[in-house]
C-alpha positions in Angstrom: 7.5 -27.9 -33.2 4.8 -29.7 -35.2 2.4 -32.3 -33.9 1.7 -34.9 -36.5 -1.6 -36.7 -35.7 -1.8 -40.5 -36.3 -4.8 -42.7 -35.7 -4.5 -46.4 -34.9 -7.1 -48.8 -33.5 -9.3 -45.9 -32.4 -6.4 -44.1 -30.7 -5.2 -40.5 -31.5 -1.4 -40.5 -31.3 0.7 -37.3 -31.4 4.1 -37.5 -33.1 6.3 -34.6 -32.1 8.4 -33.3 -35.0 11.0 -30.7 -34.6 14.5 -29.8 -35.7 15.4 -28.7 -32.1 15.5 -30.2 -28.6 11.9 -30.3 -27.4 12.6 -31.7 -23.9 15.6 -30.1 -22.3 14.4 -30.4 -18.7 11.9 -32.3 -16.6 9.7 -29.2 -16.7 9.7 -29.3 -20.5 8.6 -33.0 -20.4 5.7 -32.2 -18.0 4.7 -29.2 -20.1 4.6 -31.3 -23.3 2.7 -34.1 -21.6 0.1 -31.6 -20.3 -0.3 -30.0 -23.7 -0.7 -33.3 -25.5 -2.9 -34.8 -22.8 -5.3 -31.9 -22.8 -5.6 -32.0 -26.6 -7.1 -35.4 -26.1 -4.3 -37.6 -27.5 -3.9 -41.1 -26.1 -0.2 -41.5 -26.7 2.9 -39.6 -27.9 5.8 -40.4 -30.1 9.1 -38.5 -29.6 12.3 -38.8 -31.5 15.4 -39.3 -29.5 17.2 -36.4 -31.2 14.5 -34.1 -29.7 15.4 -35.0 -26.2 18.4 -33.6 -24.4 21.3 -36.2 -24.0 21.0 -35.6 -20.3 17.7 -37.6 -20.4 19.7 -40.7 -21.3 22.2 -40.2 -18.4 20.2 -42.1 -15.8 22.3 -40.9 -12.9 20.6 -37.4 -12.9 17.1 -38.8 -12.6 15.6 -36.8 -15.4 14.3 -39.9 -17.4 12.7 -41.4 -14.3 11.0 -38.2 -13.3 9.6 -37.6 -16.8 8.5 -41.2 -17.4 6.8 -41.3 -14.0 4.6 -38.4 -15.1 3.6 -40.3 -18.3 2.8 -43.3 -16.1 0.7 -41.2 -13.7 -1.3 -39.8 -16.6 -1.5 -43.2 -18.3 -0.2 -41.6 -21.5 1.7 -44.0 -23.7 5.1 -42.8 -24.8 7.3 -44.2 -27.5 10.8 -42.8 -28.1 12.1 -43.5 -31.6 15.9 -43.7 -32.2 18.8 -46.0 -32.7 19.2 -47.9 -29.4 21.1 -50.9 -30.7 24.6 -49.6 -30.0 24.2 -48.4 -26.4 27.3 -49.3 -24.4 26.1 -48.4 -20.9 24.6 -51.5 -19.2 22.3 -49.4 -17.0 20.7 -47.7 -20.0 20.3 -50.9 -21.9 18.7 -52.5 -18.8 16.4 -49.4 -18.4 15.3 -49.6 -22.1 14.7 -53.4 -21.8 12.6 -53.0 -18.6 10.6 -50.1 -20.2 9.9 -52.1 -23.3 8.6 -55.0 -21.2 6.2 -52.8 -19.2 4.4 -51.6 -22.2 3.5 -48.0 -21.4 6.8 -46.6 -22.3 8.7 -48.0 -25.2 12.0 -47.4 -27.1 11.9 -48.5 -30.8 13.7 -47.9 -34.0 11.0 -46.6 -36.4 7.8 -44.7 -36.6 6.0 -47.8 -37.8 7.2 -49.8 -34.7 6.1 -46.9 -32.6 2.6 -46.9 -34.0 2.3 -50.6 -33.4 3.7 -50.4 -29.9 1.6 -47.5 -28.7 -1.7 -48.7 -30.2 -1.7 -52.1 -28.4 
């Protein structure tokens, strides 16, 4: 895992880069959050392919548990991936609601992520 540092509008943002799953469980999400938080970053960018597919199955509660921790720590999180072709209504609604709250966003590119997280 590599942490690519970005700076926007006075914010240090960590982009997590890896060829592997970085978040495979709720504990992994909390560990990563703590690591990034204590390094002084203001926000985090994750790529959807680095998150277990179970995260996107809302019935198991993993996404809600991880995202609640990000909210508690006031750490912005942007997940980058292709979310255009999602067929499950519950997941589409979840992404829509997340994008409207501002702290947690789902976008299609790194540039969109940097804009969203530095607002």
